[in-house]
C-alpha positions in Angstrom: -2.6 -34.2 -20.4 -2.0 -30.8 -21.2 1.0 -29.1 -19.8 0.5 -27.6 -16.5 -1.8 -24.5 -16.7 -2.0 -24.8 -20.3 -5.9 -24.9 -19.8 -6.6 -22.8 -17.4 -8.8 -25.1 -16.5 -11.5 -22.9 -14.8 -13.5 -22.7 -12.3 -16.6 -21.0 -14.2 -18.8 -21.0 -17.1 -19.5 -18.1 -18.9 -22.2 -17.7 -20.9 -21.6 -15.6 -24.1 -24.1 -12.4 -24.3 -25.5 -10.9 -27.2 -27.1 -7.6 -27.3 -30.3 -9.0 -28.2 -33.4 -9.4 -25.9 -33.3 -13.3 -26.6 -30.0 -13.2 -25.2 -28.8 -15.8 -23.1 -28.7 -15.1 -19.3 -25.8 -14.6 -18.1 -23.8 -17.4 -15.4 -22.8 -16.0 -12.4 -21.4 -19.0 -11.0 -18.1 -17.6 -11.0 -15.3 -19.6 -8.7 -11.7 -18.8 -7.8 -8.8 -20.4 -6.1 -7.0 -19.1 -2.8 -3.1 -19.8 -2.3 -2.7 -19.8 1.4 0.3 -18.1 2.8 2.0 -17.4 -0.9 2.2 -13.5 -1.0 1.6 -12.7 -5.1 5.1 -11.6 -5.5 6.3 -15.2 -4.9 3.7 -16.7 -7.1 3.3 -14.7 -10.6 7.4 -14.8 -11.2 6.9 -18.8 -10.9 3.8 -18.5 -13.1 5.9 -16.4 -15.8 8.3 -18.8 -16.0 6.0 -21.7 -16.3 4.2 -20.1 -18.9 7.1 -17.9 -20.9 7.4 -20.3 -23.5 3.6 -21.3 -24.0 3.1 -18.9 -26.9 -0.6 -19.2 -27.2 -0.5 -17.1 -23.9 -0.8 -13.8 -23.9 -0.3 -11.5 -20.3 -2.3 -8.7 -20.0 -1.5 -5.9 -17.6 -1.7 -6.5 -13.9 -1.0 -10.5 -13.8 -3.5 -11.5 -15.8 -2.8 -13.7 -18.6 -5.6 -14.8 -21.6 -4.9 -17.8 -24.1 -7.2 -19.4 -26.8 -6.3 -23.4 -27.6 -9.0 -24.6 -30.1 -12.7 -23.7 -29.8 -12.1 -22.4 -25.8 -10.7 -19.1 -24.1 -9.4 -18.6 -21.6 -8.9 -15.5 -19.1 -6.8 -16.0 -15.8 -5.7 -12.9 -13.1 -3.9 -13.4 -9.8 -4.7 -10.8 -6.9 -3.0 -10.3 -3.8 -4.8 -11.3 -0.8 -2.1 -9.9 2.0 -0.1 -13.0 3.2 -2.4 -15.3 0.6 -3.2 -14.9 -3.2 -6.0 -15.2 -5.2 -6.4 -16.9 -8.7 -9.7 -15.9 -10.7 -10.4 -17.9 -13.9 -12.9 -17.6 -17.0 -13.3 -19.7 -19.7 -16.1 -21.3 -22.1 -15.1 -24.8 -21.9 -16.3 -27.5 -19.4 -14.0 -28.0 -16.3 -13.5 -30.2 -13.3 -12.8 -27.0 -10.4 -11.3 -29.8 -8.1 -8.9 -31.8 -10.3 -7.5 -29.4 -13.8 -3.9 -28.5 -14.8 -4.4 -25.4 -12.1 -4.8 -27.8 -9.5 -2.1 -29.8 -10.9 0.0 -26.5 -10.7 -0.5 -25.9 -7.5 0.0 -29.3 -6.0 3.3 -29.1 -7.8 4.7 -26.6 -6.1 3.4 -27.7 -3.0 0.8 -25.0 -2.4 -2.0 -25.2 -0.1 -5.2 -23.9 -1.8 -8.3 -23.5 -1.3 -11.9 -23.0 -3.5 -12.8 -19.0 -2.6 -15.6 -17.8 -1.1 -14.9 -14.2 -0.4 -18.1 -12.5 -2.4 -16.4 -8.9 -1.9 -13.4 -10.5 -3.8 -15.3 -12.5 -6.1 -17.4 -9.2 -7.2 -14.3 -7.0 -7.7 -12.7 -9.5 -9.8 -15.8 -9.9 -12.0 -15.9 -6.3 -12.8 -12.4 -6.8 -13.9 -13.4 -9.3 -15.9 -16.1 -7.5 -17.4 -13.7 -4.4 -17.8 -11.2 -6.5 -19.9 -13.9 -8.4 -22.2 -15.2 -4.7 -22.9 -11.5 -3.5 -24.1 -11.4 -6.1 -26.8 -8.0 -7.4 -25.2 -10.4 -11.3 -24.9 -11.3 -11.8 -28.2 -13.5 -14.7 -28.0 -15.4 -14.1 -24.5 -17.8 -12.0 -24.7 -20.0 -9.7 -22.5 -22.4 -7.2 -22.7 -21.1 -3.5 -24.1 -21.2 -0.8 -21.9 -24.2 1.3 -23.4 -23.5 4.5 -20.8 -19.4 4.9 -22.0 -20.1 8.0 -24.0 -22.0 9.3 -21.0 -18.9 8.3 -18.9 -16.3 10.2 -21.4 -18.7 13.3 -21.2 -19.2 13.5 -17.7 -15.3 13.3 -17.0 -14.7 15.6 -20.1 -17.1 18.1 -18.0 -15.2 17.8 -14.4 -11.9 18.5 -16.6 -13.1 21.9 -17.8 -14.8 22.8 -14.6 -11.9 22.0 -12.3 -9.1 23.7 -14.7 -7.6 26.5 -12.9 -10.2 26.7 -10.4 -8.8 26.4 -6.9 -12.2 26.2 -5.4 -12.2 22.2 -6.5 -8.9 21.2 -5.8 -8.2 18.7 -3.2 -9.3 18.5 0.6 -6.4 20.2 2.3 -3.8 17.4 4.2 -4.7 16.3 7.7 -3.2 13.7 9.5 -6.0 10.7 9.8 -5.6 8.6 12.6 -8.5 7.3 13.2 -9.1 3.2 12.1 -9.4 1.8 9.0 -12.2 -0.6 8.8 -11.8 -2.2 5.4 -10.1 -5.4 4.3 -6.4 -5.1 3.8 -5.5 -7.1 0.8 -1.9 -6.3 0.6 0.8 -4.8 2.5 5.0 -3.8 1.7 7.6 -2.3 3.5 10.4 -0.5 2.0 13.7 1.4 4.0 15.5 4.0 2.6 19.3 4.3 4.0 19.8 7.4 3.2 17.5 9.0 5.1 16.4 6.0 7.8 12.8 6.1 6.9 10.7 3.0 6.6 7.7 3.2 4.4 4.6 1.1 5.0 2.3 0.5 2.0 -1.3 -1.2 3.1 -3.7 -1.2 0.3 -7.6 -1.8 0.9 -10.6 -2.8 -0.8 -13.1 -0.2 -0.4 -16.6 -1.2 0.4 -18.6 0.6 -1.6 -19.2 0.7 -6.1 -15.9 3.0 -6.2 -14.3 0.1 -5.7 -14.2 -1.2 -9.1 -12.2 1.6 -10.2 -10.1 2.5 -7.0 -8.2 1.0 -4.1 -7.8 2.7 -0.9 -3.7 3.5 0.3 -2.4 4.0 3.5 1.1 5.2 3.8 3.3 4.8 7.4 6.1 7.1 7.1 8.3 6.6 10.4 11.3 8.4 10.6 13.6 6.0 12.7 16.6 8.1 13.1 17.7 10.8 16.3 17.2 13.6 13.9 14.2 15.6 12.5 13.5 15.3 9.1 11.4 18.0 7.1 9.1 16.4 4.5 9.2 18.9 1.9 7.1 17.3 -1.0 4.9 14.6 -1.6 4.1 13.8 -5.0 2.3 11.3 -7.6 1.9 11.5 -11.2 -2.0 10.3 -10.7 -4.1 9.7 -8.3 -7.8 9.7 -7.9 -9.7 12.7 -6.6 -13.1 12.9 -5.1 -15.1 14.6 -8.3 -13.3 11.0 -9.7 -15.1 8.7 -8.0 -18.2 10.3 -7.8 -18.4 10.8 -11.7 -17.4 7.4 -12.3 -20.0 5.7 -9.6 -22.8 7.9 -10.7 -22.6 7.1 -14.0 -22.0 3.7 -13.4 -26.0 2.3 -14.0 -24.9 0.1 -16.5 -26.3 -2.8 -17.9 -24.0 -5.2 -15.6 -26.2 -4.2 -12.8 -29.3 -4.1 -14.1 -28.8 -7.7 -15.6 -27.9 -9.4 -12.2 -31.2 -7.9 -10.6 -33.9 -8.1 -13.5 -32.3 -10.5 -16.1 -30.5 -9.9 -19.6 -34.0 -9.3 -21.4 -34.6 -6.2 -19.2 -31.3 -4.7 -19.7 -31.5 -4.7 -23.0 -34.7 -3.3 -23.4 -34.1 -0.7 -21.2 -30.6 -0.2 -22.4 -29.5 -0.7 -18.6 -31.1 2.6 -17.3 -34.3 2.1 -15.4 -35.9 5.5 -13.5 -36.2 2.3 -11.1 -32.6 2.9 -9.8 -32.9 6.5 -9.4 -33.0 6.6 -5.3 -30.9 3.5 -4.8 -28.1 4.9 -7.4 -28.5 8.3 -4.8 -28.3 6.7 -1.9 -25.2 4.8 -3.0 -23.4 7.8 -4.2 -23.6 9.2 -0.8 -21.8 6.2 0.8 -19.5 6.5 -1.7 -18.5 10.2 -0.9 -18.4 9.4 2.8 -16.4 6.6 2.1 -13.8 8.1 0.2 -13.5 11.5 1.3 -10.8 10.4 4.3 -8.5 9.4 1.6 -9.0 12.3 -0.9 -7.0 14.6 1.1 -3.9 16.3 -0.4 -0.6 15.4 -0.2 1.4 17.3 2.7 4.0 19.5 2.1 6.3 20.7 4.3 5.5 18.8 7.1 7.9 18.1 10.3 8.3 14.7 10.8 10.0 14.3 14.7 13.1 11.7 15.4 11.2 8.5 16.1 7.9 9.2 14.9 5.7 8.5 12.2 3.2 10.0 10.3 0.4 8.6 8.0 -1.2 9.6 4.6 -4.1 8.3 3.0 -4.9 8.2 -0.9 -6.6 6.7 -3.9 -5.2 4.9 -6.3 -6.6 4.2 -9.7 -6.5 0.3 -10.4 -5.7 0.1 -13.6 -2.3 2.0 -13.2 -0.8 2.7 -9.5 1.5 5.3 -9.3 4.0 5.3 -6.6 4.2 8.2 -4.2 7.4 10.3 -4.8 9.0 12.0 -1.5 11.0 15.4 -1.2 12.5 15.3 2.4 15.3 17.4 3.8 17.6 15.7 6.8 20.6 18.0 8.5 20.4 20.1 5.4 20.6 17.7 2.7 17.8 16.9 0.5 16.7 13.5 -0.6 14.5 11.8 -2.9 12.7 8.5 -3.2 9.3 7.0 -4.5 7.1 3.7 -3.2 
């Protein structure tokens, strides 16, 4: 038997794509596991330690792995599921989803696990895999190329030129939003800064509409635990998603994957991934995207008075491929402090 995890024995068979009209249809029977009561920050170090000596295995960004054994290709990625951890696996070899090296790994660590049934999670993990495959990082696991890639790049360049030096296209001014968040929380972390006696709780959410392919919503709850007022002079991040980024990416994203899921591969190839029949549907979806994303697209606060024993809330959007922390500069009793989470 192969060593634990070595084959990434998968929960799914993926058909190889080709760009001809006679291409085989995509097998949509993707599977994944959910490790119960184990946070991803506890699971991934164990996996890294086990796989560290496996020369066939390459670690990709953001808790993803790729390996080739003979004619078989394997992709595996771990995702936070709040107090649990999801494991998504793709291969082009046969598998037994109930008894394989991955389930043996779970058992060896005494992890409780189940087959994942979360459809929204499946959809997100599938899109992430498609992005990896299209990037060329998964040599051997094929998918349809992104026929609209040049259009997407062109639209982003136009947006950059329009917004450069134009104050009217800046983010919506900050105002604190205290309404409930009706989204699935997939991760939560808490940090404490002893210099200022500030606690920062960060909650990460999965968005409901198609922008979730690119970004997640974040909620920062900043609590002043001290008996002194604190001025939050500035909150900054090197890379946050603005509303224009979300609407542009979503509007031009009528790619082959969407059409293939609905109409089948041959028609998707024949139409280049576009169909006039989808115009209304995509406009409707874009309106939903704007409505959902606007509350997370305000500018970050400046010179905010955080009263003693009180909290403030910051909402923002972060790109999934490179989520950057928020950097805080605060004044407490005339002393300036900086920290980032």
